[in-house]
GUNUMAR-682110 format. One record per residue (C-alpha): x negated, y negated, z. Coordinates in pm, whole numbers. Last residue first. Layout:
# residues N
- u,v,w
- X,Y,Z
...
# end
This chain:
# residues 680
- u,v,w
- 2481,2431,340
- 2324,2147,530
- 1983,2371,722
- 1916,2556,366
- 1922,2204,188
- 1632,2090,459
- 1440,2429,402
- 1446,2361,69
- 1336,1994,122
- 1030,2089,327
- 1028,2065,684
- 824,1860,951
- 895,1948,1311
- 774,1629,1525
- 456,1742,1737
- 384,1354,1775
- 70,1363,1530
- 240,1568,1291
- 520,1291,1292
- 259,1053,1231
- 49,1170,971
- 392,1260,796
- 510,881,816
- 237,769,614
- 351,853,295
- 496,1175,147
- 379,1246,-197
- 622,1494,-337
- 929,1572,-21
- 878,1587,343
- 1200,1607,570
- 1088,1513,931
- 1301,1684,1147
- 1422,1618,1544
- 1304,1248,1571
- 1321,1106,1929
- 979,1109,1972
- 961,865,1672
- 947,858,1300
- 1073,538,1130
- 1362,519,858
- 1638,700,1078
- 1924,885,969
- 2178,1050,1209
- 2320,1375,1132
- 2692,1465,1136
- 2745,1652,839
- 2854,1356,634
- 2558,1166,747
- 2287,1397,672
- 2442,1458,278
- 2435,1084,250
- 2075,984,362
- 2029,1320,72
- 2194,1113,-187
- 2015,828,-72
- 1719,967,-134
- 1805,1135,-481
- 1846,1497,-517
- 1667,1817,-644
- 1296,1709,-636
- 1290,1487,-303
- 975,1210,-345
- 796,1155,-7
- 932,1087,315
- 1310,1139,484
- 1327,1130,847
- 1618,1289,1026
- 1816,1263,1367
- 2023,1566,1525
- 2330,1505,1757
- 2541,1684,1488
- 2394,1837,1214
- 2644,2093,1152
- 2981,1890,1301
- 3080,1857,957
- 3219,1491,854
- 3532,1459,659
- 3537,1333,344
- 3415,945,266
- 3716,736,69
- 3678,713,-241
- 3783,366,-377
- 3917,381,-742
- 3855,86,-931
- 4182,37,-1174
- 4088,-339,-1255
- 4404,-388,-1031
- 4192,-313,-771
- 3933,-546,-826
- 4179,-807,-880
- 4369,-786,-517
- 4029,-750,-383
- 3980,-1106,-537
- 4260,-1260,-425
- 4176,-1121,-57
- 3838,-1301,-121
- 3985,-1653,-253
- 4256,-1650,69
- 3967,-1560,330
- 4123,-1358,637
- 3941,-1063,480
- 3573,-1236,506
- 3663,-1385,890
- 3748,-1051,1005
- 3420,-952,844
- 3200,-1217,1007
- 3371,-1149,1323
- 3282,-805,1330
- 2923,-859,1250
- 2867,-1129,1525
- 3037,-931,1810
- 2857,-584,1743
- 2932,-316,1519
- 2661,-26,1585
- 2929,232,1702
- 3285,80,1582
- 3519,-9,1886
- 3408,-362,1781
- 3588,-332,1455
- 3943,-284,1688
- 3903,-548,1943
- 3770,-823,1626
- 4145,-714,1433
- 4123,-430,1162
- 4405,-506,873
- 4108,-497,611
- 3929,-193,734
- 4227,17,778
- 4368,-115,416
- 4045,-38,293
- 4030,345,372
- 3835,603,631
- 3816,367,910
- 3549,514,1121
- 3309,674,801
- 3386,369,594
- 3268,113,866
- 2962,336,969
- 2842,367,606
- 2907,-24,553
- 2653,-58,854
- 2408,187,770
- 2371,-16,386
- 2461,-410,511
- 2676,-561,659
- 2559,-901,844
- 2745,-1124,596
- 2998,-1020,396
- 2839,-918,17
- 3111,-730,-117
- 2938,-447,-261
- 2848,-337,88
- 3226,-253,125
- 3300,-101,-182
- 2969,119,-145
- 3090,284,186
- 3448,319,43
- 3291,524,-266
- 3290,401,-623
- 3504,531,-934
- 3496,227,-1175
- 3111,269,-1170
- 3181,463,-1502
- 3383,205,-1682
- 3072,-58,-1621
- 2824,248,-1774
- 3066,235,-2085
- 3076,-102,-2146
- 2682,-147,-2108
- 2665,161,-2364
- 2911,16,-2614
- 2681,-326,-2627
- 2344,-121,-2664
- 2496,48,-2930
- 2707,-251,-3117
- 2366,-484,-3099
- 2330,-706,-2792
- 1983,-938,-2781
- 2118,-1240,-2778
- 2502,-1231,-2700
- 2852,-1255,-2894
- 2792,-866,-2913
- 2873,-861,-2550
- 3246,-989,-2574
- 3271,-751,-2856
- 3202,-447,-2656
- 3445,-548,-2400
- 3409,-663,-2012
- 3721,-703,-1795
- 3535,-458,-1550
- 3237,-671,-1510
- 3509,-969,-1455
- 3636,-825,-1114
- 3292,-983,-967
- 3381,-1299,-1005
- 3277,-1596,-1316
- 3201,-1287,-1591
- 3230,-1441,-1932
- 3127,-1795,-1925
- 2797,-1784,-2180
- 2571,-1890,-1830
- 2716,-1611,-1626
- 2681,-1323,-1933
- 2367,-1404,-2014
- 2263,-1474,-1646
- 2406,-1091,-1535
- 2186,-952,-1810
- 1880,-1124,-1661
- 2012,-968,-1310
- 2057,-630,-1421
- 2339,-458,-1605
- 2180,-125,-1710
- 2346,104,-1475
- 2647,-40,-1234
- 2553,74,-897
- 2831,-52,-752
- 2644,-172,-418
- 2361,38,-308
- 2194,-7,-665
- 2304,-331,-684
- 2645,-448,-888
- 2791,-661,-631
- 2440,-803,-499
- 2351,-948,-832
- 2715,-1072,-809
- 2635,-1257,-487
- 2348,-1424,-628
- 2498,-1582,-872
- 2759,-1729,-623
- 2502,-1813,-358
- 2317,-2049,-655
- 2620,-2171,-832
- 2722,-2352,-451
- 3083,-2238,-392
- 3025,-2189,-32
- 2854,-2492,-13
- 2689,-2480,364
- 2306,-2399,206
- 2162,-2270,504
- 1800,-2315,649
- 1644,-2016,807
- 1472,-1945,1177
- 1784,-1924,1367
- 1813,-1976,1721
- 2040,-2293,1698
- 2175,-2314,1285
- 1915,-2493,1052
- 2137,-2716,777
- 2162,-2816,466
- 2434,-3015,300
- 2486,-2969,-77
- 2302,-3097,-355
- 2396,-2792,-522
- 2063,-2624,-689
- 1842,-2755,-469
- 1987,-2762,-163
- 1935,-3057,61
- 1745,-3180,314
- 1411,-3010,125
- 1107,-2870,350
- 828,-3026,290
- 532,-2849,162
- 158,-2992,163
- -33,-3015,-118
- -387,-2893,-218
- -606,-3172,-357
- -930,-3159,-161
- -938,-2763,-247
- -908,-2506,30
- -1149,-2149,4
- -1257,-2200,360
- -886,-2239,455
- -842,-1871,322
- -456,-1834,375
- -302,-1519,535
- -29,-1263,492
- 115,-1420,134
- 450,-1150,82
- 513,-908,-194
- 905,-847,-197
- 890,-420,-58
- 919,-183,-308
- 580,-28,-243
- 374,-220,-14
- 241,-545,-119
- 1,-768,72
- -77,-1167,-71
- -404,-1315,40
- -415,-1687,-22
- -639,-1914,-176
- -462,-2254,-148
- -328,-2503,-440
- -13,-2564,-309
- 8,-2515,59
- 13,-2237,335
- -52,-2370,678
- 20,-1988,814
- 196,-2081,1108
- 395,-2384,910
- 490,-2159,633
- 630,-1898,846
- 850,-2174,1026
- 992,-2330,764
- 1083,-1965,615
- 996,-1646,415
- 719,-1715,264
- 832,-1469,-36
- 541,-1413,-274
- 553,-1453,-697
- 344,-1393,-960
- 260,-1027,-894
- 140,-802,-1157
- 213,-399,-1038
- -64,-162,-1047
- -75,-188,-689
- -171,-511,-643
- -270,-710,-1005
- -262,-1108,-991
- -81,-1355,-1171
- -152,-1738,-1029
- 82,-1728,-814
- 458,-1916,-770
- 541,-1921,-346
- 835,-1831,-242
- 1081,-2054,42
- 1371,-1910,107
- 1702,-2110,144
- 1947,-1937,311
- 2337,-1965,152
- 2488,-1579,193
- 2410,-1498,-155
- 2042,-1624,-149
- 1885,-2000,-254
- 1562,-1985,-410
- 1306,-2281,-279
- 960,-2325,-439
- 615,-2346,-327
- 347,-2404,-634
- 23,-2282,-821
- -96,-2055,-528
- -401,-1905,-597
- -486,-1537,-511
- -654,-1267,-335
- -571,-921,-314
- -369,-638,-127
- -222,-317,-175
- -546,-255,-398
- -549,-44,-731
- -731,267,-668
- -1126,200,-673
- -1384,352,-962
- -1670,343,-706
- -1960,323,-954
- -2320,497,-1005
- -2571,509,-1256
- -2663,179,-1231
- -2765,167,-863
- -2648,-150,-648
- -2861,-441,-490
- -2950,-637,-800
- -2937,-366,-1056
- -3096,-43,-974
- -3253,246,-1184
- -3132,411,-1507
- -3385,654,-1525
- -3332,793,-1203
- -2958,857,-1230
- -3100,991,-1615
- -3341,1269,-1394
- -3063,1311,-1143
- -2849,1432,-1400
- -2477,1407,-1283
- -2403,1025,-1358
- -2208,933,-1027
- -1828,838,-1027
- -1746,750,-689
- -1359,778,-643
- -1076,521,-516
- -969,404,-182
- -947,669,20
- -777,750,388
- -779,1064,561
- -565,1411,552
- -449,1349,171
- -95,1380,61
- -67,1044,-10
- -402,1022,-234
- -251,1314,-451
- -100,1079,-732
- -417,887,-741
- -603,1233,-747
- -496,1344,-1029
- -495,1011,-1229
- -872,982,-1146
- -980,1305,-1242
- -763,1271,-1593
- -957,936,-1615
- -1342,1109,-1557
- -1230,1370,-1743
- -1212,1141,-2065
- -1479,1003,-1996
- -1716,1309,-2045
- -1800,1661,-1855
- -1644,1609,-1498
- -1825,1763,-1236
- -1597,1840,-934
- -1531,1682,-584
- -1206,1789,-474
- -1355,2015,-163
- -1580,1698,-65
- -1839,1845,182
- -1849,2006,518
- -2198,2026,626
- -2413,2375,703
- -2688,2384,483
- -2494,2610,228
- -2267,2327,207
- -2506,2064,203
- -2706,2294,-112
- -2400,2333,-316
- -2347,1964,-321
- -2664,1860,-404
- -2614,2146,-721
- -2322,1876,-884
- -2559,1605,-814
- -2807,1724,-1069
- -3169,1879,-1100
- -3227,1999,-733
- -3568,2088,-670
- -3574,2023,-286
- -3642,1632,-324
- -3475,1494,0
- -3180,1259,-5
- -2915,1501,-38
- -2615,1296,-60
- -2220,1345,-6
- -2172,1495,328
- -1822,1468,485
- -1780,1368,871
- -1483,1350,1099
- -1410,1186,1434
- -1183,1310,1693
- -1212,995,1894
- -1297,1156,2241
- -1635,1235,2153
- -1698,891,2057
- -1608,729,2420
- -1850,950,2589
- -2084,836,2346
- -2090,539,2542
- -2292,218,2359
- -2071,168,2105
- -2061,153,1722
- -1989,507,1669
- -1651,427,1786
- -1616,83,1629
- -1698,257,1304
- -1400,540,1338
- -1158,259,1454
- -1233,46,1169
- -1178,316,963
- -887,444,1119
- -698,120,1051
- -527,-167,1295
- -600,-29,1633
- -299,-42,1890
- -338,-305,2174
- -293,-162,2515
- 23,-62,2737
- -134,278,2813
- 120,479,2636
- 86,223,2378
- -303,313,2353
- -223,691,2360
- -6,672,2056
- -265,457,1854
- -521,796,1934
- -208,1037,1801
- -177,805,1502
- -529,770,1432
- -594,1182,1455
- -322,1232,1222
- -442,991,950
- -821,1187,986
- -1100,952,1091
- -1397,894,909
- -1764,934,938
- -1925,928,579
- -2239,1131,460
- -2611,1113,383
- -2833,1355,434
- -3216,1337,501
- -3487,1668,514
- -3787,1656,740
- -4013,1957,687
- -4050,2302,888
- -3737,2510,864
- -3572,2312,561
- -3843,2217,371
- -4026,2571,434
- -3704,2744,329
- -3620,2532,46
- -3955,2566,-135
- -3947,2945,-93
- -3617,2999,-230
- -3716,2806,-510
- -3413,2646,-698
- -3228,2765,-1011
- -2881,2756,-924
- -2800,3095,-835
- -3177,3158,-678
- -3071,2912,-404
- -2749,3143,-304
- -2950,3480,-369
- -3199,3325,-137
- -2941,3229,139
- -2949,2907,290
- -3098,2815,631
- -2834,2662,859
- -2951,2310,976
- -2910,2239,1373
- -2758,1981,1496
- -2446,2036,1287
- -2214,1752,1165
- -1847,1826,1145
- -1826,1883,1524
- -1894,1522,1582
- -2007,1438,1971
- -2392,1437,1812
- -2295,1144,1587
- -2287,927,1889
- -2627,1027,2061
- -2777,950,1721
- -2684,620,1705
- -2977,440,1604
- -2909,103,1410
- -3003,32,1033
- -3284,-90,856
- -3330,-130,439
- -2937,-125,357
- -2845,-437,583
- -2729,-181,864
- -2674,132,733
- -2610,345,1036
- -2862,629,1154
- -2859,945,1304
- -3206,1070,1400
- -3360,1383,1495
- -3143,1639,1375
- -3297,2014,1391
- -3431,2210,1091
- -3762,2136,1123
- -3704,1745,1168
- -3355,1607,1014
- -3250,1320,971
- -2898,1226,916
- -2783,885,729
- -2423,715,809
- -2160,570,566
- -1858,505,756
- -1548,568,622
- -1227,491,354
- -1361,779,201
- -1450,765,-199
- -1305,1104,-342
- -1571,1255,-567
- -1667,1271,-937
- -1992,1403,-1077
- -2091,1258,-1448
- -2184,1384,-1777
- -2453,1173,-2005
- -2658,1287,-2284
- -2398,1211,-2542
- -2339,885,-2380
- -2705,761,-2463
- -2902,668,-2162
- -3061,340,-2151
- -2790,82,-2366
- -2543,401,-2274
- -2603,206,-1874
- -2468,-97,-1983
- -2130,80,-2220
- -2041,324,-1947
- -1972,6,-1681
- -1790,-117,-2004
- -1573,133,-2036
- -1498,149,-1652
- -1406,-217,-1673
- -1167,-126,-1888
- -1039,194,-1728
- -924,-54,-1432
- -1048,-122,-1069
- -1463,-122,-1114
- -1643,-201,-812
- -2063,-153,-818
- -2203,72,-506
- -2351,5,-197
- -2742,114,-144
- -2879,271,153
- -3268,220,53
- -3498,545,85
- -3704,543,350
- -3467,356,584
- -3583,195,866
- -3446,265,1250
- -3362,-13,1467
- -3271,61,1844
- -2938,-26,1900
- -2806,-395,2097
- -2949,-566,1840
- -2654,-514,1616
- -2793,-478,1252
- -2787,-738,1057
- -2512,-748,683
- -2433,-546,438
- -2591,-487,83
- -2706,-791,-96
- -2702,-968,-488
- -2362,-1012,-488
- -2337,-1159,-153
- -2507,-1431,-328
- -2834,-1520,-108
- -3105,-1449,-371
- -2863,-1756,-601
- -2719,-1674,-893
- -2530,-2008,-1061
- -2726,-2033,-1335
- -2546,-1653,-1455
- -2229,-1869,-1507
- -2042,-1558,-1681
- -2162,-1266,-1463
- -2171,-1545,-1145
- -1815,-1565,-1233
- -1708,-1209,-1245
- -1910,-1123,-974
- -1737,-1407,-725
- -1430,-1275,-861
- -1481,-892,-771
- -1608,-1039,-462
- -1302,-1219,-368
- -1093,-899,-465
- -1253,-647,-276
- -1210,-829,102
- -821,-828,-6
- -847,-452,-79
- -1063,-383,213
- -786,-585,447
- -873,-914,619
- -963,-1030,965
- -1219,-750,1051
- -1344,-721,1380
- -1625,-422,1318
- -1898,-663,1449
- -2176,-658,1219
- -2027,-486,858
- -1666,-609,887
- -1719,-972,1079
- -2068,-995,898
- -1904,-930,516
- -1613,-1141,645
- -1819,-1444,669
- -2025,-1380,388
- -1765,-1341,156
- -1622,-1678,244
- -1926,-1843,227
- -1997,-1674,-87
- -1655,-1742,-220
- -1669,-2142,-131
- -2028,-2154,-304
- -1888,-1979,-582
- -1554,-2234,-631
- -1805,-2512,-600
- -2043,-2426,-914
- -1725,-2365,-1106
- -1558,-2670,-1054
- -1894,-2810,-1186
- -1899,-2614,-1475
- -1567,-2701,-1599
- -1274,-2437,-1558
# end
């Protein structure tokens, strides 16, 4: 990137970040997520680090927050409430360590690690042991007086607890000095106001009941509760508070002591916080908390790692508007910003044309993302996304990444509008959009792209589940003429594979053995693998349970198919048409000639009849699919979301947000062991 382009990019980034900073800090109405905003700030900091001549006093990297709202009285902070520098990986943490080691040698450094609560920072000032002023961060030097709202939070003591003499002596402080300040002086504490996941779910349930819009996330709900004029509203929000900093000098020499003293004064502190002797301890702590993250009662987005010794922390000073002695060591975000290189079309097994954004590689949630779905033409128009745009990309678990927002203010002059093709980009066939549908389809059933996607579907985990046969191997088999239809997978021999690049004797034998093992397949998986339009995993299970064998399904008319619970007109028609097709009949016959053994579903028990289960987290003794099958075979139903109709939530290791929702709705939560006892 040339200097002129860098200067233009920096100018646009500053304008965009300041806009979102105002929405976030002043109005509490953010338009983008924290992780996307972090990504923009990170890009700006990197560019300014490389081209320091473009740093200006008004850059977002040189300031802390926005202006305070005029509706509250202003409160000056005697000690500025600074923000922290963000680091996103081990390499950037090492860079921070190297910088501070120039001032304080590493052999003298020890650290303190604590959770970075996704909340709202406040300062609490106590006069003669009684809460006198509670204020927001504001711009770092001047905040807003929100004392009456903060008083509604049970976790904030209205009067300080006087620590016991033995407690103070145990860490080498002077009890007389501490006692005098607590009883007669001024003492300042800082911490985070936040809302638990369960409280957030509960308040959104109430919003739904009243027909009101749901809140976006716990952090902004907590901030909005504190920054409104009626304390009665804050009192209803069930807010929490964690203290993390003792500003007043009580003689403490390190940050670990401050956490102990805060607890003795009557504040709730981070129970996970701990001293960390070196950088390996920091890394281990980061890994440990990352694993626990989804189990926590509140949202966190990383850790705060501080130099533990206060003397060294003070000696390190401030760089810009952030202390050198501490960093926010972030966890991988679920959203990030990147640039769209191009928009391309993918053709699926049903002929649907899906536009895909080819992206500049970006790390999201610990994975490198290079492509994101744009869904359809209507979505492209709604987003107004173009090649060259800077976009926010979202990734959640195993879900395909998608573009959620275009940052229009960063659009370059040479951005390119996307025009949806009138013909299939693979086969050149006609493309049609049916009335009432958002998707265009290639209507050529022999389209090579449709055929190839159908093969991927056939061998997929929910289909024949042929281990080791991913899309790249399927491509090699198709390109070399070894596989023309699904039945050809079962005719493969090691000698065929040895002719392909990347295969040796061991890998060839291993794949053929894997194909042989997959010949024994349940009726539900067999039906799913055929790739019949409108027939997904759940529908395939319903059909298998109802008919019990392939012959019955193949001979069923539309009227009979519509009797199956959950099968509508479109699905029934699609099934009937598929099995009447001559080519499909030949495929079934060819598959059966390959000694495919289709296992009929076992008889259904009524033990769990009428009960609806939701699964969350990782189960230890069985896979998610096995658990679903066990529930169905015992007459129960499986749902993907928690509601008042849910009877049980089975919680495994690292449960997600479904656990919090179950708690807020009062749904019974059971362990894997309890579930297995029920299903015996």
